[in-house]
C-alpha positions in Angstrom: -55.4 -75.3 -95.5 -55.5 -78.7 -97.3 -58.6 -80.1 -98.9 -58.5 -83.9 -98.6 -60.1 -86.2 -101.2 -60.5 -89.8 -100.1 -61.3 -92.4 -102.7 -62.1 -95.1 -100.2 -65.8 -94.9 -100.9 -67.9 -94.5 -104.1 -70.0 -91.9 -102.3 -66.9 -89.8 -101.6 -65.8 -89.3 -105.2 -68.6 -89.3 -107.7 -68.4 -88.9 -111.5 -71.8 -87.9 -112.6 -73.0 -87.3 -116.1 -76.0 -85.1 -116.9 -77.5 -84.7 -113.4 -78.7 -81.4 -112.0 -76.8 -79.7 -109.2 -79.3 -80.4 -106.5 -79.0 -84.1 -107.2 -75.2 -83.8 -107.1 -75.3 -82.1 -103.8 -77.8 -84.5 -102.3 -75.3 -87.3 -103.0 -73.0 -85.8 -100.4 -75.5 -84.6 -97.8 -75.9 -88.0 -96.1 -72.2 -88.1 -95.2 -70.8 -86.5 -92.0 -70.2 -82.8 -92.0 -66.8 -81.3 -92.6 -64.7 -81.3 -89.4 -61.7 -79.1 -89.3 -58.8 -80.5 -87.3 -55.3 -78.8 -87.2 -56.2 -76.5 -90.1 -57.3 -79.3 -92.4 -60.6 -80.1 -94.1 -62.1 -83.5 -93.3 -61.4 -85.3 -96.6 -64.1 -87.9 -96.0 -66.7 -85.5 -97.5 -64.8 -85.4 -100.8 -65.3 -83.5 -104.1 -68.1 -84.4 -106.5 -66.8 -84.4 -110.1 -69.3 -83.9 -112.8 -68.5 -84.9 -116.3 -70.5 -84.0 -119.3 -69.5 -84.6 -122.9 -69.4 -81.9 -125.5 -72.0 -82.6 -128.2 -70.8 -83.3 -131.7 -72.1 -80.7 -134.1 -73.0 -81.3 -137.8 -69.8 -81.2 -139.9 -68.9 -78.3 -142.2 -68.6 -79.5 -145.8 -67.1 -77.7 -148.8 -65.2 -75.6 -146.4 -62.4 -75.3 -148.9 -64.5 -73.3 -151.3 -64.6 -69.5 -151.1 -67.8 -68.3 -149.6 -69.1 -71.8 -148.9 -71.7 -72.2 -146.1 -71.3 -74.9 -143.5 -73.9 -77.4 -142.9 -74.9 -78.7 -146.3 -74.1 -81.7 -148.4 -71.3 -81.7 -150.9 -72.6 -82.2 -154.5 -73.4 -85.8 -155.2 -71.6 -88.2 -157.5 -73.3 -91.0 -159.3 -71.5 -94.3 -158.9 -72.3 -97.6 -160.7 -72.4 -100.4 -158.1 -72.9 -103.1 -160.7 -75.7 -105.6 -161.0 -78.0 -102.8 -162.1 -77.5 -100.7 -158.9 -76.6 -97.1 -159.1 -75.7 -94.9 -156.1 -75.7 -91.2 -155.4 -72.6 -90.6 -153.1 -72.3 -87.5 -151.0 -70.5 -86.2 -147.9 -73.1 -84.6 -145.6 -73.3 -83.0 -142.2 -74.3 -85.6 -139.6 -77.5 -84.6 -137.8 -78.3 -87.9 -136.1 -78.6 -87.6 -132.3 -77.2 -84.1 -132.4 -77.6 -81.2 -130.0 -77.9 -77.8 -131.7 -74.6 -76.4 -133.0 -74.1 -73.9 -130.2 -71.2 -73.1 -128.0 -71.3 -74.9 -124.7 -73.9 -77.4 -125.6 -73.2 -80.7 -123.9 -74.8 -84.1 -123.9 -76.2 -85.9 -120.8 -73.9 -88.9 -120.9 -70.2 -89.3 -121.0 -68.5 -92.1 -123.0 -67.3 -95.1 -121.2 -63.5 -95.3 -120.7 -60.6 -94.8 -118.5 -60.1 -91.2 -117.2 -57.4 -89.3 -115.4 -57.8 -86.1 -113.4 -55.1 -83.8 -112.1 -54.8 -80.2 -111.0 -52.3 -77.4 -111.8 -51.9 -74.5 -109.4 -51.3 -70.8 -110.1 -47.6 -71.4 -110.1 -48.0 -74.0 -112.9 -47.1 -76.9 -110.5 -48.9 -80.1 -111.3 -50.7 -82.0 -108.6 -51.3 -85.6 -109.5 -54.8 -86.7 -108.9 -57.0 -89.7 -109.4 -57.7 -92.3 -112.1 -60.6 -94.6 -112.8 -62.9 -96.3 -115.2 -66.3 -94.9 -116.2 -68.9 -97.5 -117.1 -72.5 -96.4 -117.8 -72.1 -93.3 -115.7 -70.5 -95.1 -112.8 -66.9 -94.4 -111.8 -64.7 -97.0 -110.3 -61.3 -95.7 -108.9 -58.2 -97.6 -109.8 -56.9 -97.4 -106.2 -59.1 -97.7 -103.2 -58.2 -95.4 -100.3 -56.0 -93.0 -102.4 -55.7 -89.5 -100.9 -55.3 -86.3 -102.8 -54.5 -83.1 -100.9 -55.3 -79.6 -102.2 -55.3 -76.2 -100.5 -58.7 -74.9 -99.6 -59.4 -71.5 -101.0 -56.8 -71.9 -103.8 -57.7 -71.7 -107.4 -56.5 -74.6 -109.7 -56.8 -75.6 -113.3 -58.3 -79.1 -113.3 -57.6 -81.3 -116.3 -59.4 -84.5 -117.2 -58.4 -86.8 -120.1 -59.4 -90.2 -121.4 -56.8 -92.8 -122.3 -56.7 -91.8 -126.0 -54.6 -88.9 -124.7 -51.1 -89.6 -123.4 -50.1 -88.0 -120.1 -46.3 -87.1 -120.2 -46.2 -85.5 -116.8 -45.3 -82.1 -118.1 -47.7 -82.1 -121.0 -50.2 -84.1 -123.1 -50.0 -85.7 -126.5 -52.5 -87.3 -128.8 -51.1 -89.6 -131.5 -53.4 -90.8 -134.2 -52.2 -94.1 -135.4 -53.7 -97.1 -137.2 -55.6 -99.1 -136.6 -56.3 -98.0 -133.0 -56.8 -94.3 -133.8 -59.8 -95.0 -136.0 -61.8 -96.1 -132.9 -60.4 -93.4 -130.5 -62.7 -90.7 -129.2 -59.9 -88.6 -127.8 -61.3 -86.1 -125.1 -59.8 -83.4 -122.9 -61.7 -81.4 -120.3 -60.3 -78.3 -118.6 -61.9 -76.2 -115.9 -60.7 -73.5 -113.4 -62.1 -74.0 -109.9 -61.4 -72.6 -106.5 -61.3 -75.4 -103.9 -64.0 -74.8 -101.2 -63.7 -75.7 -97.6 -67.5 -76.0 -97.3 -69.5 -79.2 -97.4 -70.5 -79.0 -101.0 -67.8 -78.7 -103.7 -68.4 -79.6 -107.3 -65.9 -79.5 -110.1 -67.6 -79.7 -113.5 -65.8 -80.8 -116.7 -67.0 -80.5 -120.3 -65.1 -83.2 -122.1 -64.1 -81.8 -125.5 -63.5 -84.0 -128.6 -60.1 -83.7 -130.2 -61.2 -85.6 -133.4 -63.8 -85.4 -136.1 -65.9 -88.4 -136.8 -67.6 -90.0 -139.9 -70.3 -92.6 -140.4 -70.2 -94.5 -143.7 -73.8 -95.2 -144.5 -75.9 -96.9 -147.2 -79.3 -95.3 -147.5 -81.9 -97.6 -149.0 -85.6 -97.9 -149.3 -88.2 -100.6 -148.4 -85.3 -102.9 -147.3 -82.0 -102.5 -145.5 -78.6 -103.4 -147.0 -77.6 -106.8 -145.6 -74.1 -108.1 -144.8 -72.2 -105.1 -146.3 -68.8 -104.3 -145.0 -66.8 -101.1 -145.5 -63.0 -100.7 -145.6 -60.9 -97.5 -145.3 -57.4 -96.9 -146.6 -55.0 -94.2 -147.9 -52.2 -92.0 -146.7 -51.2 -88.4 -146.5 -47.8 -86.7 -146.4 -46.9 -83.3 -145.0 -46.8 -81.6 -141.7 -49.6 -81.2 -139.2 -51.2 -84.6 -139.3 -51.4 -87.3 -136.7 -49.7 -85.8 -133.6 -51.1 -83.0 -131.4 -49.3 -81.6 -128.4 -50.7 -79.8 -125.4 -49.2 -78.1 -122.4 -49.9 -79.3 -118.9 -53.1 -77.2 -118.7 -54.5 -78.9 -121.8 -53.9 -76.0 -124.3 -52.9 -77.1 -127.7 -49.4 -76.0 -128.6 -48.3 -77.9 -131.8 -49.4 -80.3 -134.5 -46.8 -82.5 -136.2 -46.3 -85.7 -138.1 -45.0 -85.9 -141.7 -46.7 -89.1 -142.9 -50.0 -90.6 -141.8 -51.1 -94.0 -143.2 -54.7 -95.1 -142.9 -55.7 -98.7 -143.2 -58.7 -100.2 -141.5 -61.5 -102.6 -142.2 -63.5 -104.2 -143.3 -66.1 -102.7 -140.8 -69.5 -104.4 -140.5 -72.4 -102.2 -141.3 -75.7 -102.5 -139.4 -79.1 -101.2 -140.1 -80.8 -98.6 -138.0 -83.9 -100.7 -137.6 -85.4 -104.0 -138.7 -87.2 -104.4 -141.9 -91.0 -103.9 -141.8 -93.6 -103.9 -144.5 -95.3 -100.6 -145.1 -97.5 -98.7 -147.7 -95.1 -95.8 -147.3 -91.6 -96.3 -148.6 -89.5 -97.0 -145.5 -86.0 -95.5 -145.4 -83.2 -97.5 -143.9 -79.8 -96.3 -142.9 -77.2 -99.0 -142.8 -74.0 -97.6 -141.2 -70.6 -98.4 -139.8 -69.8 -97.3 -136.3 -68.3 -93.8 -136.1 -64.8 -93.6 -137.4 -62.5 -90.9 -136.0 -60.1 -88.8 -137.8 -57.5 -86.2 -136.5 -58.4 -82.6 -136.6 -57.5 -80.8 -139.9 -57.3 -84.1 -141.8 -57.9 -83.5 -145.6 -60.5 -86.1 -146.4 -59.5 -86.4 -150.0 -56.6 -88.7 -149.0 -58.8 -91.4 -147.6 -60.1 -94.2 -149.9 -63.2 -96.2 -149.2 -64.1 -99.7 -150.4 -67.5 -101.4 -149.9 -67.5 -105.2 -150.3 -70.0 -108.0 -149.8 -73.7 -107.7 -148.9 -76.9 -107.7 -150.8 -79.5 -105.0 -151.6 -82.8 -105.3 -153.5 -81.9 -108.9 -154.2 -78.6 -108.1 -155.9 -75.1 -108.9 -154.6 -73.0 -105.8 -153.9 -69.8 -105.9 -155.9 -66.5 -104.7 -154.4 -66.3 -101.0 -155.2 -63.7 -98.4 -154.6 -65.4 -95.0 -154.2 -64.0 -91.8 -155.8 -62.7 -89.1 -153.4 -63.1 -86.2 -155.9 -66.2 -85.0 -154.2 -64.2 -84.4 -151.0 -61.4 -82.4 -152.4 -62.6 -79.3 -150.7 -63.2 -80.7 -147.3 -60.9 -80.5 -144.3 -62.3 -82.2 -141.2 -62.7 -80.2 -138.0 -62.6 -81.5 -134.5 -65.9 -82.1 -132.7 -67.7 -82.2 -136.1 -69.6 -85.1 -137.3 -70.1 -86.2 -141.0 -71.9 -88.8 -143.0 -70.4 -90.4 -146.1 -73.8 -91.3 -147.6 -74.3 -93.9 -150.4 -78.0 -93.6 -151.5 -79.2 -96.5 -153.5 -82.7 -96.4 -154.9 -84.5 -99.5 -156.3 -85.2 -99.3 -160.0 -88.8 -100.6 -159.5 -91.1 -100.6 -156.6 -94.3 -102.8 -156.5 -97.6 -102.5 -154.8 -98.5 -105.8 -153.1 -102.0 -107.3 -152.4 -101.8 -106.3 -148.8 -101.4 -102.6 -149.6 -97.7 -102.5 -148.8 -94.9 -101.6 -151.2 -91.4 -103.1 -151.8 -89.1 -104.8 -154.2 -89.5 -108.4 -155.6 -86.5 -109.4 -153.7 -88.1 -108.7 -150.3 -91.7 -109.7 -151.2 -91.8 -112.7 -148.9 -95.3 -114.1 -149.0 -96.7 -111.1 -150.6 -98.0 -111.0 -154.2 -97.4 -108.0 -156.5 -100.4 -106.5 -158.1 -98.9 -103.3 -159.6 -95.9 -101.2 -160.4 -95.6 -98.0 -158.3 -95.5 -94.8 -160.3 -95.9 -92.4 -157.4 -94.9 -93.1 -153.9 -97.3 -92.7 -151.0 -96.3 -90.2 -148.3 -97.8 -89.3 -145.0 -99.9 -86.6 -146.7 -100.3 -87.8 -150.3 -101.7 -91.1 -151.7 -99.6 -93.3 -153.9 -100.3 -94.5 -157.4 -99.6 -97.8 -159.1 -100.4 -99.3 -162.6 -101.8 -102.8 -163.0 -99.5 -105.6 -164.1 -101.9 -106.7 -166.8 -104.7 -105.2 -169.0 -108.3 -105.1 -168.0 -110.6 -107.9 -169.3 -114.4 -108.0 -169.3 -116.1 -111.3 -170.2 -112.9 -112.5 -171.8 -112.5 -109.4 -174.0 -109.6 -107.0 -173.6 -110.3 -104.8 -176.7 -112.7 -102.0 -175.9 -114.6 -99.6 -178.2 -117.0 -97.0 -176.8 -120.4 -98.7 -177.1 -122.0 -95.5 -178.1 -124.4 -95.4 -181.1 -122.8 -93.5 -183.9 -124.2 -89.9 -184.2 -125.7 -90.0 -180.7 -125.5 -87.0 -178.4 -123.2 -89.0 -176.1 -120.7 -89.4 -178.9 -120.1 -85.7 -179.2 -120.5 -84.7 -175.6 -117.9 -83.4 -173.2 -118.0 -85.7 -170.2 -115.1 -84.3 -168.1 -115.6 -81.1 -166.0 -112.1 -80.0 -167.1 -110.7 -80.3 -170.6 -107.2 -79.7 -172.0 -106.0 -77.8 -175.0 -103.3 -80.1 -176.2 -100.5 -82.5 -175.2 -98.6 -79.9 -173.2 -101.7 -79.1 -171.3 -103.1 -82.5 -171.0 -99.9 -84.2 -169.6 -100.7 -82.3 -166.3 -104.0 -84.2 -166.0 -103.7 -86.8 -163.2 -107.4 -86.9 -162.5 -108.1 -90.3 -163.9 -109.8 -91.5 -160.7 -112.0 -88.4 -160.7 -113.1 -88.9 -164.3 -113.8 -92.6 -163.6 -115.5 -92.6 -160.3 -117.0 -89.2 -159.5 -120.5 -88.4 -160.9 -120.1 -84.7 -160.2 -117.1 -84.6 -162.6 -119.4 -85.6 -165.5 -121.3 -82.6 -166.8 -123.0 -84.6 -169.6 -125.2 -87.0 -167.7 -123.9 -86.9 -164.1 -123.3 -90.7 -163.9 -120.3 -92.7 -162.5 -118.7 -93.7 -165.7 -117.2 -96.9 -164.1 -120.7 -98.2 -163.5 -122.0 -97.7 -167.0 -120.8 -100.0 -169.8 -122.9 -98.1 -172.5 -121.1 -94.9 -173.6 -118.3 -95.4 -171.1 -116.9 -98.9 -171.9 -113.1 -98.2 -171.1 -114.0 -96.7 -167.8 -116.2 -99.6 -166.9 -113.4 -102.0 -167.9 -110.9 -100.2 -165.7 -113.3 -99.8 -162.8 -114.1 -103.6 -162.8 -110.4 -104.8 -163.1 -109.6 -107.7 -160.8 -106.0 -108.7 -160.1 -104.9 -112.3 -160.1 -104.9 -112.4 -156.3 -107.4 -111.2 -153.8 -106.6 -107.7 -152.5 -106.6 -107.5 -148.7 -105.1 -104.0 -148.3 -107.7 -101.6 -147.0 -105.7 -98.7 -148.5 -106.0 -100.0 -152.0 -108.7 -98.0 -153.8 -110.8 -98.5 -156.9 -109.0 -99.2 -160.1 -109.5 -96.4 -162.7 -108.9 -95.3 -166.3 -105.6 -93.4 -166.3 -105.5 -89.8 -167.5 -102.7 -88.6 -169.8 -100.8 -87.3 -166.7 -101.1 -90.7 -165.0 -99.4 -92.3 -168.0 -96.7 -89.6 -167.7 -96.1 -90.7 -164.1 -95.6 -94.2 -165.3 -92.9 -93.4 -167.8 -91.2 -90.8 -165.5 -90.9 -93.5 -162.8 -89.6 -96.3 -165.1 -87.8 -94.4 -167.9 -88.5 -91.0 -169.3 -91.4 -88.8 -170.5 -90.4 -86.1 -173.0 -93.2 -85.7 -175.5 -92.6 -83.7 -178.7 -96.0 -82.3 -179.9 -96.8 -81.9 -183.6 -96.8 -78.1 -183.9 -99.3 -78.2 -186.7 -101.6 -80.7 -184.9 -100.9 -80.2 -181.2 -103.2 -83.0 -180.2 -100.5 -85.5 -181.4 -96.9 -86.1 -180.7 -94.2 -88.7 -179.8 -91.7 -89.5 -177.1 -88.9 -92.1 -176.8 -88.9 -94.9 -174.4 -86.7 -97.9 -173.5 -89.1 -100.7 -174.3 -86.9 -103.5 -172.8 -86.4 -101.6 -169.5 -90.0 -100.5 -169.0 -91.5 -103.8 -169.9 -89.1 -105.8 -167.7 -90.7 -104.1 -164.7 -94.0 -105.8 -165.5 -92.8 -109.2 -166.8 -90.4 -109.7 -163.8 -93.5 -109.7 -161.6 -95.5 -112.0 -163.8 -97.3 -109.2 -165.6 -97.5 -108.2 -169.3 -95.4 -105.6 -171.0 -96.9 -102.5 -172.6 -97.5 -102.2 -176.4 -96.6 -105.9 -176.7 -98.6 -106.5 -179.9 -101.3 -105.1 -182.1 -103.2 -106.0 -185.2 -101.5 -103.3 -187.3 -98.1 -103.4 -185.6 -99.2 -101.1 -182.9 -101.4 -101.3 -179.8 -103.7 -98.5 -178.5 -104.3 -97.6 -174.8 -107.2 -95.4 -173.7 -106.8 -92.4 -171.5 -109.5 -90.6 -169.6 -108.3 -87.1 -170.5 -110.5 -84.9 -172.8 -109.1 -82.3 -175.1 -110.9 -79.0 -175.5 -112.0 -80.0 -179.0 -115.3 -81.8 -178.9 -115.1 -85.6 -178.8 -111.3 -85.7 -178.9 -109.8 -88.2 -176.5 -106.0 -88.7 -176.5 -104.7 -92.2 -176.7 -101.3 -93.8 -176.7 -99.9 -96.3 -179.2 -96.5 -97.9 -179.7 -94.9 -99.4 -182.8 -92.0 -101.9 -183.2 -89.4 -99.2 -182.4 -88.7 -97.5 -179.1 -91.1 -94.6 -179.7 -94.6 -94.0 -178.3 -97.1 -91.9 -180.1 -99.9 -89.7 -178.7 -102.9 -89.0 -180.9 -106.5 -88.1 -180.5 -109.8 -89.1 -182.2 -113.5 -89.4 -181.7 -114.2 -91.9 -179.0 -116.5 -93.9 -181.2 -114.0 -94.8 -183.9 -111.1 -96.3 -182.0 -110.7 -99.7 -180.3 -108.0 -99.9 -177.6 -106.9 -101.6 -174.5 -107.2 -100.5 -170.9 -104.3 -100.6 -168.4 -105.9 -99.7 -165.0 -104.3 -97.5 -162.3 -105.0 -97.4 -158.6 -104.4 -95.1 -155.7 -103.2 -96.6 -152.3 
């Protein structure tokens, strides 16, 4: 008995992606019933073909190393991009828009393209079938009215290919060539099905990818990379690259090709979403479209060049990236990878509206501080003021406590610290400045009392040069020793070396030019810029365990900062306020 498939109507042959079976069958139910005449099945009913596309799964990296596990990033390499930009480069499993890495997982839509379907019977005889174009899930046959006869009740191997795969009549071949290959998503679907002589017959294909794919991506923060392009080049010699052969039933039989040249680009990179201002550091992923590589390709033979574009206000210089980090990776079909170039800004600023960003993307915003701790969805951020605090024209502050009074010798913080090693963990400057409950001496808010708590008052009454409109910007406060540590960790380094015989004091190196540039670039004032004796003191709000000892910082003409402690009454210093946002 013959089963007749008539392509004269879109309702008679349907290519459906991602619909449930009941919907597929409903598409046929409105047509006339199957009518048997002279032993044949009425072909007007047709077969419904369902195409789903195999989901790419996160790529396996470091698969050349003994005992390596699959889905993890290869160790990063640091690359100098020029113009003060430094990137961490890594090859990572791609998890964007992924289904779980499980056998048989498919995606709901099938890629647009031109498809060919044929059938092979149990005697290995091929029966040419139908061809057509898939656009947004709608299949349009190449030839209207074409008929395709198959025997009802007979089992066939149905094969579906897209045009990246060549049909030789007796077999299939996929040839990876440049530049077309880099855009080709070669797919082959194979299914065994017994043709039914009932009304409802559905042949389902899972279209399986024959290539691996990679996105080349710049990851940046607070602003996307703009105008960047990415080029790919290289070559590989040897056997097994570029040509894959299959038998008529779609089973891979051989891989060949002695030399494969790769040259493509430049590819324009686009950001995953438009730039927006935010108090939380926004992450942007600026990527190329997916680039396809043949199965088993050793990635170390590809070379990548980024050219043009701007990021954080700096022009990107042409840069050839090293391939050493991919020496151990051989690409696998149906696996997806990200070549990630992560570039962090050297300095982030807090703006008057409570958002953060770089100076290059400030727009109409005005910076009021340097970010030393980023805000997250669960933790507040911290910034340091661009300038020192001033009260009534004065910016040198001594505790206005009468010498010998009880306040001079009192412990005024509910927690004290033994020495520098202990005290550098104190990030409670806001608490010591604004919470009365943290003051066991007289239970007052220090920021509101000039007498006895002058530096706290100066910090708490700090006013930036522009009105602050961000509701998330809190009260300015006198930083604790750990707050100062955040500052230097963010901009340079913090490695104090305590004096072992006098643990309340110590030193640590700093890059004065680098740190101060963060402030002066935004119209602020550098730290430790001057002092009456060649150094400048800054107050902290930390208290050491020893009575009346308050650590303070001071810098001299060299690139060294000193930490020392003394009675609060005897020292005059400056106040550099901090704020949470």
